[in-house]
N, C-alpha and C positions, 0 to 999 in steps of 0.2 A: 112231664108225663113220660111213661117209659113205653116201650112197643117190643114186642117178641116178633121178629121178621123170618120166616122160611124163603132162601134165594132158590130157586130152579134153573138148572143150565142141563142144556143137552145140546152136545156139540160134536166134530168129527172132523175140524178144521185147522186142526195149530192153535197155538198161543194166541189171544186179540186182546183187544183192549176191554172186554167181557172179563175174559181170566184176570187181568191184572187188575182190575177195579174191584172184583170181587177178593181178591187174596188184599188189597190195600182195607177192604173194610173187614177182613181178620184180623190183619195187623193192628189195625187203630182203633181196636174198640175201646181202650182206654180212653182214647180223647172221644168217645160217644156213649158212656155208660147208660146213656138213657135208651139206647137200641142195642138190644140182644139179636144175636144172628145165628141163624139153622142152615144148613147148605144140604141140597138133596140135588145130586148128580147123576148123570145119564151118560156116562161119555161112549162115543162110538169106535173112539181108537185112542190110544196114548194119554190116556188123561191122568197118570201118574203124579206130573209136574203140579196140577193143579192141586190134585188132593192131596199130595205130601206137604205142599204149601200152605193148603187151607190149615191142616191138621198139624203143623208145626207151628202154627200162628196161635194153636189153641183153640181152634173151632169146632163146634159140634157139624158132623159130616156122616150122611148116609148116602150110599153109592147105592145104584140101581145098575141091573145089568144092562147090554145093551137094547133098546127097545125104538123099534123103525115103525114109519107110515106104513099101513100097508099089513101089519102084523095084527090083526083084532085083539085075537085073542091074549098075547102079551100085553098090548096096550091097558087092556080091560084092568088084567092082575097087575100093572104099575100102577095104575090109577089106583087102585085100591091101596096098594101101598103107601104113596105118597100120601093119600089123606090120611093114614094110620101116623106115619112118620111128622105128618104138622101137627095132626091133635096132640102126639104125643109131645111134642116139642113145646103146645101151648100156642101156637104161632097166631096172632092176630091179620095178619096178611099174610099174601103169598108174591115175590116177585120173580118176574120171570126174565130170565137173560139171553132168552135166544127166541126165534120164531121156531123154531122145532120144540123147545121145551114148550111154549105155549100152546102150539096143535096137538100136539100128544097130552098135555097135562091141565090145562086151564078147564075146560069143560067138566072136570070128575071135581075140582075144586069149587068151580061155581055151583054145582049141584049140592056141594056140603054147604053153600051159605060162605064160603071164605073169601073175602074182598080181593081179587086181582092186581096187581100191578105190571104191567108190561115196562121195560125196561130198554128202551129203542137206542142200541149201541151204534148202530147204522142204519140204512137204509136196504132197500131189496136189494137182494145179491144179484135180483136180475139188472142192477146197475153195475154191476163192477165184473159179475161173469161172461169170459167172451164165447162160450161154449153152448152153442145154441140148445145141445140135448138137455144139459144142465140148467139155462133159464127155462125151458120147459116144464120142466119136472119141479124147479122151485117153484116158478109162476104157480102154480096148482097148488103145490103145500102155501104158500104165501096165503092165497085166496080162501083155503078152508082155514087157516089157521085166524085169519081177521075175521071168521063170523062169530069168534064168541069174543065181545069188546071188554077191554079191561073196565076196572073203575077211575084207572088213572096211567097215564105214560108219561114216563121219566125220559126226558131226550137228552144228551149228550152237549147240545149246541143249539142255537136259534136256527140254524142252517137246517140241523136234525127234524127240529119240530115242523118246520115250515115245508120242506122240502122232500123229506126222506118217509118221514113218519105215514102221510097220509098214501104210499103205497099199500100200504099194511090196514092201516084203519082210515077208511076216506072219512068217516063221521065224522063232519065239522065242529060236534058237539061234544066228543072225546074232552075230557079235560086233560091237558097235558102243564107239567113242569118243566122246565130247562134247569136241570143242575150239572154244570161242569164236573167232569172227573174228579173223585178224590186223589190228588197225586202226592207222595210222599216225597218230597225231595230228596235227592240225592245227595247224602251226607258223607259219604266214604271219604276219610282221610287219604290222601297221596302225599307222601312226602316227595321234596323235589328230586332227590336221587331215583326213586321208583318211576317218577313223571318221564325223567330222563331216557333211564332205561325202556318205558314202554313207547316212547316216541323213537328210539333209536331202533329199536327192534321194528319198528313198522317206518322207516324210511325219512323219520323228520328230526332234524338236529335242532337245534338252541335259534337257527336262521331259518328254519324252515318254518310257515304255515300247515298246520295240520285241519284240513276238512272232514267231518266225519258224518255218515249216514249209517244209523242203527235202525234199521226195518224190516220187512218181510221183504222176500227178494219177488217181486212182483210187479208188474209192467207199468201197472196205476201210480207205482211209487214214483217215477219220473227220472229214471236211470237214464233213459234214451237222452231226454232234454237235457240232463246235467252232461252228458258225457257230450253231448255237441256243442253245450259251453264251454267243459273244458277245453275242446279242439280248437276254440276262440283265443284262449289264451296260453296258447303252449308257449307262446313267446314269453313270457313270464315267470320270470324264475323266481325259485325257493316254495311250491308249495307242492303237498302230498293231498289224497284222497283214501280215505278207509271206508272202505265198503263193510260194514259189519251185517254180519247176519247169515245162516245157511238156508239153503233151500228146506221148506218142510211137504213138498207135493212133486210129485214128478214134472208138474208145471213150470214150478218155479227152478226145476235143476234145468230144465230146457232154456228158460231167461236167462239164467248164469251165465251158460254157457256160450248164450249169444251176447252176452254183455261180455265176455271174455274175448270173444271176435271182434266185438266193435271196438272197443279199447285198443287191440292191435291195427285195426284198419283206420281206424283215425290218428294213429300216431303216438297215442298220449297212455299207451299199456307200462311206460316207465314210471308215471306219475300216480297209477291208479294200486291199491293194496287192495285185495281181495283178501278181507279180513276172516271170514267165516263166522260159523258159530262161536260166541266164547260166551263164558260165564262172568266177565269181569267189565260189563259193558260200563257200569258206573266210572269205573277206573280209564276207560277209555276215553271217556265224556271227558274227563277232569284231565285227559293229556291233550286233548283236543282246542284248536281254538275256533271254529267256525261250524256252527252243524247247517247241512245242505238236506235238504228234501222237496224239490220243484214236483208235487203232486201234477199226475197228469189227469185227473179226475177228482172231485170232492171228496174230500176226508171228512166224516162226520165230526171227529175230535181227532187228536193226536195225544196219547200220551207221552210217547218216547218226543215229541217236540217240548213239551212241557218240562219231561226229566231233562232235557240237553239246557234249557233256558234256567233250570235252578241249578247249576253249577256254573252259570254266566257265562252260557255260548250264545253270541248274537246268529241269528237266522236269516240264511237265504232261502226263499222258496216262491210258491207261487200262490196269486191271490185267490184262494179255492175253498169252498166248504167253512169246516170249521178253524181252519186256519186263520182263517182272517178275524177270527173272533179272540185268537190267541194270540196274535203276536199284532203290534202297532207297528208305528213308525217310529216309535221310543226304541224298540228293541231288536228291528232285523228289518229286511228289506224284501217285500213281495213283489213280484213282477207279474204281469199278464201269462197265463197261461200258454204253453206253448212257445214263447219269445224269447229262444237263444240268445238271441244278440243282447236282450234285455237283464238275462240273467249273466251272461257272460260279461256285463257293465259291473254288474253286483258284485260278482265273486273279484274282481279286478281291484274293485274299489276295498272291499273289506282284505283280502289280500296284502295290500299295498300300503295302506292305513291302520297302524299299529293303535292308534288313540281311536279311532273310529271303533274300532274292534273293542277295545275296554270301554266305551262309553254305551254301547249297543248292549253290552256283556252285563253291564251291572243292572241296565234298566229290566233285561231279560230276568235276571234273578229276583228283580221286586214282583214283577207282570207275572210271574210264575206262584210266587205266595199270595199275590192278590185274588189270583181266579181259580185257584186250586186247595188250597191250606186245607187238610184233610180234617182238623176239626170242624172250619164251619161247614165244610160240603156235607160233611157227615150230618151235623147239627140238623142243615137244611132236609137232608134223607127224612133223617127221623122223626120232623115237622112235619112232613107231607102224608107220613105212612101211618100216622099217629090219626091224622086227619081221616085218611082214608078207614083206619080200622072201625072210626068211631061213628063212622056214617053207615047208616042204615039202607041205604039205596044200592039196589041190586043191579044193573043193567041185565035185561033179558038175553039170551040167546037166542041170534036170529035164526031163521030158517032157514036149512041149506035149500038150494034152487039150482 
């Protein structure tokens, strides 16, 4: 059974799991020929990376001008444009990849009798944003977005389905499916001399254990806890930590400056390499020995974690959110959130025992394939979307109150 799908996304907060998943759908189209995908994007700013990535993969992409809540005339025009784009593509279902996109465009497609799917990549921004003014604005946006109930919600984890999705759609009758993100394994070849060069450039010789974290520079990624744990293993020789990623917002730039200061004050600055934004993250992963990301708050899922596991890196992290569904005791060590002593103990064991790293790393590679194989995950997605498209039931649009 074939299905034509339009994916709709409006954003403005930098690269995240939603962009990664859409790019994987486009790049892996040959693995799921029964699903044909069309993308409609409304970038608030700096959407070039996603647009170019989708087009490079051969995907059909339409781009709207910036449309924001509160601009009624522009929103109405954009809704007409999207309806025309969806019809021109022959799409049987519309998939929304952000709350903003659902808020702005779901009502128009509901009126056109197009089945709607909301892909929950995360939870309420209110759960993750520290700024009260932004939380209040987002709360209002989410309240209005939740008034148009989709036919189906796809959730990136069981945690997302149970704990995060209800912040947007509290109706318990909403049909939901958990589909882990399709993640292409990191298959980049890295010759031994190239690995040695990367490691040498980042302060790791053959006798040094390289710990890596490739993530956004955001407080909830657990840097403070990790630095506290590092301070507890300063006496342990032969390890270095690579923090890969650059700030995407002014708040992240401030956080990065704080981490520099923290490393100096804890006496671990010589062990820390602030690598910055890189285009060769797969090579860095293959050059490393341990993946560390002890999140301070629950993450809905973690594509970066799965990518690290796919190259055979054992994991050290915290038992929070989607991470507990990705990492089991066969492939990593998850500690109680906030427990720097336990994290330090886990890191000490992994650094000191190469045989433990090898055993966990082999299992990590198998685990990544087991839960996120693109062919299997995209087939599951296509099957669910085809079922929605066949259904004639259309949830009513709730009245505003």
